[in-house]
Each structure stands twice: as C-alpha cells, then as structure tokens.
Kinemage of the C-alpha trace (Angstrom):
@kinemage 1
@onewidth
@group {chain A} dominant
@subgroup {mainchain}
@vectorlist {calphas} color= white
{ca unk a 1} P 43.434 149.596 235.327
{ca unk a 2} L 40.886 152.440 236.238
{ca unk a 3} L 41.950 155.184 233.676
{ca unk a 4} L 44.760 157.428 232.628
{ca unk a 5} L 47.962 156.364 230.847
{ca unk a 6} L 51.139 154.358 230.981
{ca unk a 7} L 54.497 154.704 229.332
{ca unk a 8} L 55.979 151.785 227.386
{ca unk a 9} L 59.420 151.284 226.069
{ca unk a 10} L 60.070 148.610 223.470
{ca unk a 11} L 61.556 145.125 224.344
{ca unk a 12} L 63.733 142.976 222.119
{ca unk a 13} L 60.833 140.621 221.383
{ca unk a 14} L 58.448 141.216 218.505
{ca unk a 15} L 54.821 142.383 218.864
{ca unk a 16} L 52.642 144.795 216.967
{ca unk a 17} L 50.883 146.958 219.587
{ca unk a 18} L 48.622 148.555 217.029
{ca unk a 19} L 47.258 145.131 215.987
{ca unk a 20} L 46.598 143.986 219.544
{ca unk a 21} L 46.973 146.867 221.970
{ca unk a 22} L 44.996 145.324 224.825
{ca unk a 23} L 47.148 142.207 224.804
{ca unk a 24} L 50.183 144.222 224.826
{ca unk a 25} L 48.948 146.553 227.608
{ca unk a 26} L 48.084 143.466 229.718
{ca unk a 27} L 51.492 142.162 229.288
{ca unk a 28} L 52.958 145.431 230.255
{ca unk a 29} L 50.769 145.818 233.387
{ca unk a 30} L 50.801 142.327 234.716
{ca unk a 31} L 53.104 143.292 237.415
{ca unk a 32} L 55.544 141.685 239.862
{ca unk a 33} L 56.964 138.277 238.862
{ca unk a 34} L 54.510 137.918 236.030
{ca unk a 35} L 55.614 140.833 234.110
{ca unk a 36} L 58.934 139.316 232.827
{ca unk a 37} L 57.096 136.145 231.524
{ca unk a 38} L 54.359 137.936 229.920
{ca unk a 39} L 56.656 140.403 228.050
{ca unk a 40} L 57.723 137.400 225.883
{ca unk a 41} L 54.433 137.966 223.888
{ca unk a 42} L 55.795 141.348 222.604
{ca unk a 43} L 57.356 141.491 219.128
{ca unk a 44} L 60.256 143.786 218.139
{ca unk a 45} L 58.310 146.895 219.047
{ca unk a 46} L 61.318 148.902 217.963
{ca unk a 47} L 60.567 147.869 214.247
{ca unk a 48} L 56.774 147.733 214.758
{ca unk a 49} L 56.276 151.416 214.782
{ca unk a 50} L 57.019 154.360 212.486
{ca unk a 51} L 59.129 156.832 214.678
{ca unk a 52} L 56.275 159.421 214.690
{ca unk a 53} L 53.741 156.714 216.015
{ca unk a 54} L 54.371 157.522 219.617
{ca unk a 55} L 50.672 157.453 220.906
{ca unk a 56} L 48.608 154.341 221.607
{ca unk a 57} L 45.793 154.623 220.562
{ca unk a 58} L 46.888 157.142 217.822
{ca unk a 59} L 46.267 160.686 218.945
{ca unk a 60} L 42.911 162.371 218.402
{ca unk a 61} L 42.918 165.019 215.659
{ca unk a 62} L 41.996 168.274 217.481
{ca unk a 63} L 38.573 169.522 216.191
{ca unk a 64} L 38.528 173.113 214.690
{ca unk a 65} L 38.020 175.333 217.713
{ca unk a 66} L 34.628 177.037 217.861
{ca unk a 67} L 36.339 180.425 218.004
{ca unk a 68} L 39.641 181.557 216.579
{ca unk a 69} L 40.370 184.026 219.421
{ca unk a 70} L 38.688 184.716 222.902
{ca unk a 71} L 39.491 186.457 226.229
{ca unk a 72} L 40.245 184.512 229.494
{ca unk a 73} L 40.058 185.995 232.783
{ca unk a 74} L 42.317 184.713 235.719
{ca unk a 75} L 40.486 185.632 238.956
{ca unk a 76} L 43.236 185.678 241.706
{ca unk a 77} L 40.880 185.769 244.721
{ca unk a 78} L 41.602 186.518 248.354
{ca unk a 79} L 40.082 183.776 250.481
{ca unk a 80} L 38.742 184.073 254.059
{ca unk a 81} L 37.225 181.890 256.602
{ca unk a 82} L 33.776 183.363 255.763
{ca unk a 83} L 32.200 181.132 253.011
{ca unk a 84} L 29.376 183.409 252.273
{ca unk a 85} L 31.744 186.273 251.754
{ca unk a 86} L 33.970 184.086 249.400
{ca unk a 87} L 31.018 183.004 247.333
{ca unk a 88} L 29.890 186.696 247.029
{ca unk a 89} L 33.387 187.912 246.238
{ca unk a 90} L 33.844 185.314 243.579
{ca unk a 91} L 30.505 186.299 241.927
{ca unk a 92} L 31.433 189.970 241.762
{ca unk a 93} L 34.977 189.102 240.286
{ca unk a 94} L 33.153 186.950 237.513
{ca unk a 95} L 30.640 189.723 236.816
{ca unk a 96} L 33.300 192.373 236.609
{ca unk a 97} L 35.445 190.163 234.148
{ca unk a 98} L 32.438 189.570 232.041
{ca unk a 99} L 31.720 193.289 231.832
{ca unk a 100} L 35.122 193.553 230.178
{ca unk a 101} L 34.351 191.093 227.510
{ca unk a 102} L 35.866 187.824 228.812
{ca unk a 103} L 34.327 184.638 227.529
{ca unk a 104} L 36.092 182.245 229.948
{ca unk a 105} L 36.693 182.711 233.644
{ca unk a 106} L 39.124 180.631 235.605
{ca unk a 107} L 38.988 180.671 239.439
{ca unk a 108} L 41.631 179.594 241.930
{ca unk a 109} L 42.077 176.153 243.661
{ca unk a 110} L 39.982 175.976 247.070
{ca unk a 111} L 38.456 179.479 246.676
{ca unk a 112} L 35.463 179.095 249.019
{ca unk a 113} L 37.542 177.612 251.985
{ca unk a 114} L 40.718 178.053 253.822
{ca unk a 115} L 43.246 175.573 252.428
{ca unk a 116} L 43.601 173.150 255.397
{ca unk a 117} L 42.688 169.605 256.357
{ca unk a 118} L 40.585 170.905 259.228
{ca unk a 119} L 38.631 173.193 256.854
{ca unk a 120} L 37.918 170.630 253.971
{ca unk a 121} L 35.292 168.638 255.786
{ca unk a 122} L 33.505 171.879 257.102
{ca unk a 123} L 33.453 173.687 253.888
{ca unk a 124} L 32.813 170.595 251.669
{ca unk a 125} L 29.566 170.579 249.390
{ca unk a 126} L 27.566 167.976 247.657
{ca unk a 127} L 27.919 169.161 244.246
{ca unk a 128} L 25.620 166.509 242.538
{ca unk a 129} L 22.790 167.481 244.998
{ca unk a 130} L 23.236 171.264 244.035
{ca unk a 131} L 20.960 173.856 245.500
{ca unk a 132} L 21.425 174.645 249.125
{ca unk a 133} L 23.781 171.657 249.467
{ca unk a 134} L 26.250 173.360 247.156
{ca unk a 135} L 25.975 177.124 247.379
{ca unk a 136} L 29.346 177.546 245.619
{ca unk a 137} L 28.604 175.540 242.352
{ca unk a 138} L 25.004 176.856 242.363
{ca unk a 139} L 26.318 180.430 242.254
{ca unk a 140} L 28.770 179.378 239.354
{ca unk a 141} L 25.819 177.762 237.505
{ca unk a 142} L 23.671 180.838 237.823
{ca unk a 143} L 26.326 183.318 236.811
{ca unk a 144} L 27.428 181.308 233.771
{ca unk a 145} L 23.821 181.220 232.595
{ca unk a 146} L 23.055 184.742 233.296
{ca unk a 147} L 26.284 186.183 231.648
{ca unk a 148} L 26.497 183.502 228.942
{ca unk a 149} L 30.020 182.710 229.697
{ca unk a 150} L 32.048 179.613 230.396
{ca unk a 151} L 33.376 179.067 233.973
{ca unk a 152} L 36.148 176.812 235.030
{ca unk a 153} L 35.236 177.032 238.751
{ca unk a 154} L 38.648 176.651 240.323
{ca unk a 155} L 38.165 173.946 242.931
{ca unk a 156} L 36.078 173.485 246.144
{ca unk a 157} L 36.019 170.623 248.608
{ca unk a 158} L 33.403 168.153 247.523
{ca unk a 159} L 31.559 165.662 249.726
{ca unk a 160} L 30.307 162.457 248.014
{ca unk a 161} L 29.129 159.732 250.185
{ca unk a 162} L 31.975 159.025 252.770
{ca unk a 163} L 34.708 160.713 250.630
{ca unk a 164} L 35.961 164.186 250.210
{ca unk a 165} L 37.440 165.409 246.946
{ca unk a 166} L 39.197 168.450 245.659
{ca unk a 167} L 36.907 169.265 242.727
{ca unk a 168} L 36.794 171.545 239.820
{ca unk a 169} L 33.471 172.129 238.126
{ca unk a 170} L 33.184 173.451 234.497
{ca unk a 171} L 29.905 175.217 233.665
{ca unk a 172} L 28.802 176.069 230.104
{ca unk a 173} L 27.098 179.189 228.838
{ca unk a 174} L 23.692 177.738 229.505
{ca unk a 175} L 24.662 177.279 233.197
{ca unk a 176} L 24.738 173.443 233.109
{ca unk a 177} L 27.519 171.453 234.591
{ca unk a 178} L 29.635 170.230 231.682
{ca unk a 179} L 32.428 168.390 233.679
{ca unk a 180} L 33.699 167.672 237.036
{ca unk a 181} L 37.486 166.942 237.631
{ca unk a 182} L 38.513 165.527 240.867
{ca unk a 183} L 42.181 166.165 241.606
{ca unk a 184} L 44.003 163.090 240.560
{ca unk a 185} L 47.448 163.495 242.257
{ca unk a 186} L 47.149 164.528 245.901
{ca unk a 187} L 49.547 167.062 247.356
{ca unk a 188} L 51.652 165.307 250.112
{ca unk a 189} L 54.867 167.030 250.889
{ca unk a 190} L 57.356 166.945 253.812
{ca unk a 191} L 60.294 169.420 253.625
{ca unk a 192} L 61.686 169.666 257.169
{ca unk a 193} L 61.884 173.353 258.118
{ca unk a 194} L 59.876 174.510 255.096
{ca unk a 195} L 56.529 172.806 254.633
{ca unk a 196} L 54.584 169.694 255.673
{ca unk a 197} L 51.114 169.077 254.106
{ca unk a 198} L 49.340 165.899 253.484
{ca unk a 199} L 46.042 166.275 251.489
{ca unk a 200} L 45.736 162.422 251.683
{ca unk a 201} L 44.763 162.785 255.282
{ca unk a 202} L 41.388 164.049 254.420
{ca unk a 203} L 40.969 163.956 250.519
{ca unk a 204} L 40.431 161.063 248.162
{ca unk a 205} L 42.262 160.994 244.814
{ca unk a 206} L 40.225 161.310 241.642
{ca unk a 207} L 40.210 158.414 239.245
{ca unk a 208} L 39.981 159.865 235.812
{ca unk a 209} L 41.372 162.659 233.606
{ca unk a 210} L 38.893 165.384 232.516
{ca unk a 211} L 38.712 166.903 228.974
{ca unk a 212} L 35.755 168.961 228.035
{ca unk a 213} L 34.352 170.591 224.830
{ca unk a 214} L 33.279 174.218 225.460
{ca unk a 215} L 32.255 177.246 223.500
{ca unk a 216} L 35.901 178.315 223.606
{ca unk a 217} L 37.408 175.083 222.787
{ca unk a 218} L 38.601 171.685 224.047
{ca unk a 219} L 40.066 172.083 227.422
{ca unk a 220} L 42.129 169.604 229.466
{ca unk a 221} L 41.676 170.142 233.289
{ca unk a 222} L 43.994 169.511 236.130
{ca unk a 223} L 44.309 170.885 239.753
{ca unk a 224} L 47.447 172.248 241.307
{ca unk a 225} L 49.689 169.148 241.917
{ca unk a 226} L 48.256 167.554 238.650
{ca unk a 227} L 50.583 169.919 236.744
{ca unk a 228} L 53.632 168.089 238.167
{ca unk a 229} L 52.872 165.135 236.104
{ca unk a 230} L 53.765 165.634 232.466
{ca unk a 231} L 51.863 162.373 231.373
{ca unk a 232} L 48.496 163.972 232.179
{ca unk a 233} L 49.260 166.944 229.982
{ca unk a 234} L 50.524 164.659 227.204
{ca unk a 235} L 47.469 162.655 227.591
{ca unk a 236} L 45.185 165.736 227.077
{ca unk a 237} L 47.161 166.842 224.014
{ca unk a 238} L 46.862 163.375 222.515
{ca unk a 239} L 43.047 163.665 223.030
{ca unk a 240} L 43.017 166.921 221.011
{ca unk a 241} L 42.911 169.548 223.675
{ca unk a 242} L 43.279 173.157 222.593
{ca unk a 243} L 44.548 174.338 225.983
{ca unk a 244} L 44.956 173.269 229.518
{ca unk a 245} L 43.724 174.841 232.762
{ca unk a 246} L 45.122 174.309 236.184
{ca unk a 247} L 43.615 176.053 239.068
{ca unk a 248} L 46.352 175.645 241.891
{ca unk a 249} L 47.673 176.923 245.115
{ca unk a 250} L 51.315 176.377 245.209
{ca unk a 251} L 53.041 177.574 248.380
{ca unk a 252} L 56.088 179.782 249.446
{ca unk a 253} L 58.373 176.748 248.943
{ca unk a 254} L 57.297 175.078 245.872
{ca unk a 255} L 55.993 178.260 244.259
{ca unk a 256} L 59.236 180.056 243.590
{ca unk a 257} L 60.836 176.624 242.667
{ca unk a 258} L 58.261 175.075 240.400
{ca unk a 259} L 55.228 177.151 239.652
{ca unk a 260} L 56.341 178.951 236.490
{ca unk a 261} L 58.722 176.207 235.473
{ca unk a 262} L 55.999 173.571 235.300
{ca unk a 263} L 53.625 175.724 233.414
{ca unk a 264} L 56.064 176.600 230.812
{ca unk a 265} L 57.204 172.947 230.491
{ca unk a 266} L 53.705 171.667 230.006
{ca unk a 267} L 52.984 174.304 227.374
{ca unk a 268} L 56.235 173.868 225.498
{ca unk a 269} L 56.077 170.043 225.722
{ca unk a 270} L 52.598 169.904 224.114
{ca unk a 271} L 52.606 173.260 222.192
{ca unk a 272} L 49.418 174.353 223.818
{ca unk a 273} L 48.276 177.271 225.908
{ca unk a 274} L 48.429 176.641 229.752
{ca unk a 275} L 46.435 178.811 232.197
{ca unk a 276} L 46.701 178.710 235.934
{ca unk a 277} L 44.856 180.555 238.662
{ca unk a 278} L 45.938 180.802 242.321
{ca unk a 279} L 44.344 182.308 245.390
{ca unk a 280} L 45.824 185.660 246.383
{ca unk a 281} L 48.576 185.419 249.059
{ca unk a 282} L 47.634 185.921 252.676
{ca unk a 283} L 50.720 185.995 254.814
{ca unk a 284} L 48.641 185.231 258.001
{ca unk a 285} L 47.000 182.228 256.654
{ca unk a 286} L 47.927 178.737 257.765
{ca unk a 287} L 48.806 177.810 254.188
{ca unk a 288} L 50.282 180.845 252.282
{ca unk a 289} L 49.742 180.667 248.520
{ca unk a 290} L 52.379 181.830 246.106
{ca unk a 291} L 49.925 183.660 243.806
{ca unk a 292} L 51.256 184.452 240.302
{ca unk a 293} L 48.280 183.314 238.171
{ca unk a 294} L 49.744 183.011 234.728
{ca unk a 295} L 48.959 182.467 230.972
{ca unk a 296} L 51.640 180.653 229.025
{ca unk a 297} L 51.757 180.329 225.241
{ca unk a 298} L 52.458 177.357 223.135
{ca unk a 299} L 56.138 178.042 222.796
{ca unk a 300} L 56.474 178.096 226.511
{ca unk a 301} L 56.516 181.904 226.716
{ca unk a 302} L 54.735 183.799 229.595
{ca unk a 303} L 52.063 186.002 228.058
{ca unk a 304} L 50.659 187.434 231.215
{ca unk a 305} L 51.081 186.882 235.028
{ca unk a 306} L 50.126 188.491 238.194
{ca unk a 307} L 52.063 189.172 241.335
{ca unk a 308} L 50.803 187.888 244.679
{ca unk a 309} L 47.881 190.319 245.513
{ca unk a 310} L 44.293 190.020 244.682
{ca unk a 311} L 43.748 190.919 241.120
{ca unk a 312} L 41.987 189.681 237.795
{ca unk a 313} L 43.927 189.781 234.477
{ca unk a 314} L 42.113 189.355 231.206
{ca unk a 315} L 44.203 188.071 228.313
{ca unk a 316} L 43.494 186.995 224.698
{ca unk a 317} L 44.130 183.382 223.564
{ca unk a 318} L 44.726 183.190 219.700
{ca unk a 319} L 44.548 179.701 218.552
{ca unk a 320} L 46.362 180.479 215.297
{ca unk a 321} L 49.504 180.724 217.301
{ca unk a 322} L 49.255 176.992 218.165
{ca unk a 323} L 49.523 176.000 214.465
{ca unk a 324} L 52.166 178.423 213.851
{ca unk a 325} L 54.414 177.126 216.654
{ca unk a 326} L 53.696 173.595 215.609
{ca unk a 327} L 54.918 174.394 212.095
{ca unk a 328} L 57.915 176.218 213.436
{ca unk a 329} L 58.942 173.261 215.516
{ca unk a 330} L 57.000 170.044 214.479
{ca unk a 331} L 57.445 168.038 217.642
{ca unk a 332} L 54.722 165.617 216.722
{ca unk a 333} L 56.483 164.488 213.693
{ca unk a 334} L 59.746 164.195 215.517
{ca unk a 335} L 58.674 161.856 218.231
{ca unk a 336} L 60.328 158.440 218.362
{ca unk a 337} L 57.692 155.846 218.535
{ca unk a 338} L 60.329 153.093 217.965
{ca unk a 339} L 61.774 154.055 221.153
{ca unk a 340} L 58.840 154.913 223.463
{ca unk a 341} L 55.010 155.063 223.611
{ca unk a 342} L 52.392 156.921 225.480
{ca unk a 343} L 49.429 154.589 226.205
{ca unk a 344} L 45.996 156.022 226.919
{ca unk a 345} L 44.727 153.301 229.264
{ca unk a 346} L 41.203 154.821 229.402
{ca unk a 347} L 40.757 154.959 225.697
{ca unk a 348} L 42.373 151.644 225.238
{ca unk a 349} L 39.902 149.943 227.720
{ca unk a 350} L 36.899 151.635 226.180
{ca unk a 351} L 37.807 150.676 222.559
C-alpha cells in the first residue's frame, strides 16, 4: 500500500497487533479470497488491546507548539480568467493581512485559475521548476520571505510530467517550500439537475498525506473534498497535528449541505482547530463557489466565518483551548481499541 491509513475491527482469532503490526496489516489487506484465510493469523484482538489503545502505531505526542497564540488570515479571493491579475490580487491580500499582524495566511483552492477541467491544463504550473515556470508559487515564496510569515498557498493546478494535480504549497518564513500536498480525494459528483463535475477527467490524485512543522505549529493539510474523509483528519491528529487547514471550493449544492457540517465534525472529532478558505462567489462563473471561509475551534464551535463575497478575516488561534477542551472531554482516553483500530499505513511501512 502506498500510504495513508486503514481501519481494522477485531476478529475472534488471537493476535497481538502491537507485537507484529506488519503481519497483521498484511493479513488485513490481502484482499479478495485470500483475506478470509489470512485472517486466521489474528489473535483475539479484542483482548490484545487496552481500550484506549486505538491507534496503530501508537499516536505521536504533539510537540509543544512554537507559539501559544497567533493570528491567522483567511483570504477569500475573487478569481478571474486573468492569471496575472489573480497573482497580483493574492499578493496584495497577503500583504494587507501581514500589515495587520497575521503570522499565517491561508488562500483558497484554485485561486490562480477558473475552476474547470478546461482551465486546469492551461493554468497549470511546474512548481518544482519554479521561477517563470511557476509564477504563482514564486510569488508566494517571495512574499513569505519578505514579510517573514508562513503561507499555506491554497491550491493551484500543478503540472508534473504527464500528470496534473490540485496542489497546495506551504512556504515558511524564509520563503522556502516546506511541503506540497496533492489533493488525495478527487471531487467527482453527479447530482442530476444540480451539479455534475469530474475532477478525475483531468487531475491525478495525490498519494500521501501531508503534515508539516511550521513556525506556528504542526499543520495537517487537506484540499476541499479531502475534508469529507474523517480518516485523514484522524491520521493527522494521531501524528500530533495542532490544527488542520483545508483550502476548498464547495459549490452551491454541497456548500449549504456539508461545508460547515464537515468542518465542525473534523474539529470536534479530533479536538483541534480547523481552518478553511474558499474562493469568493462569482454567480457568473461556470463553477460557483459557496464561500463562507471559516475557523472552527476544538469543541466544534464556529469562531469566525465570512459570507460569500471577497473578504479577509483575521482571527486568533489560542492553543491553550485545545488542552482545555481535551481535559473537559477526554475522548482519547475514551476510545475503544478493543473494538476498533486506526492504522497509519505510511508510518507502519516506514517503521
């Protein structure tokens, strides 16, 4: 398996997953007709775990965050067909936010291009090449360095070889590229009379989760549809993330149904902050974004949100609230590892 996680539930056989996790995972993931026979190598997993041991490997202890509080800016940008204008517009929004004391800027999904399968190949950039081959990421690197801030650069279409990706770049205060997250779960939807969109027509799915240590904390990154999958957020929490960021562009169908619901669920499930950033709504666009960029606290409470128009909101993240909420409601101690397990396949394979 290439990375990510799996969920296991105990069998009636007897096997200690902690003593031989790779053997256990192999048995679980053998697939098809082999799965049932391989499962005989499990021992009574229900008795092999203490109830609170519900993570394999065991969860990573979150490192102390480098700051106790900081200001985050959610820049809900209008997007046009003019790429140069979009880049200049994003630059100004970042600079304006920095002047107001923000230490972390989050941009929207696909902020340099219209959101369409026709546009992705035209606006795609070679991020690894940089320079003129990637004017969007080059601007973000330069601004992060000059303003000494951390930038989670929303996402842009990325060209790598023969593939196109929906990619988020994270730049540190020195302007260096710290991480690159390629959208793992592509957005394919078909609701007759409402919306049909197939990212998989042009884009390739990413193959690994992305967690990055920055000057403002350990951040788990997802893009838009990634937020629909609780396992990814659980994985980031088990890796010691301090908060989660999802640039996204939900639409006028899924937005009112799921956008706030999913953010609050991911935050409450994992008792972390969740930040999202959408493009501003353009009713004349082929794909109309819902807007409503939001910061949610570790109890699932909405701390701040926008409407649908272009705007930037700057909000404080206070890490002490995470520990307070975890002491108020100690979910980690209440998990039932004797009934279910979250398996981090990537960590398991690298161990």
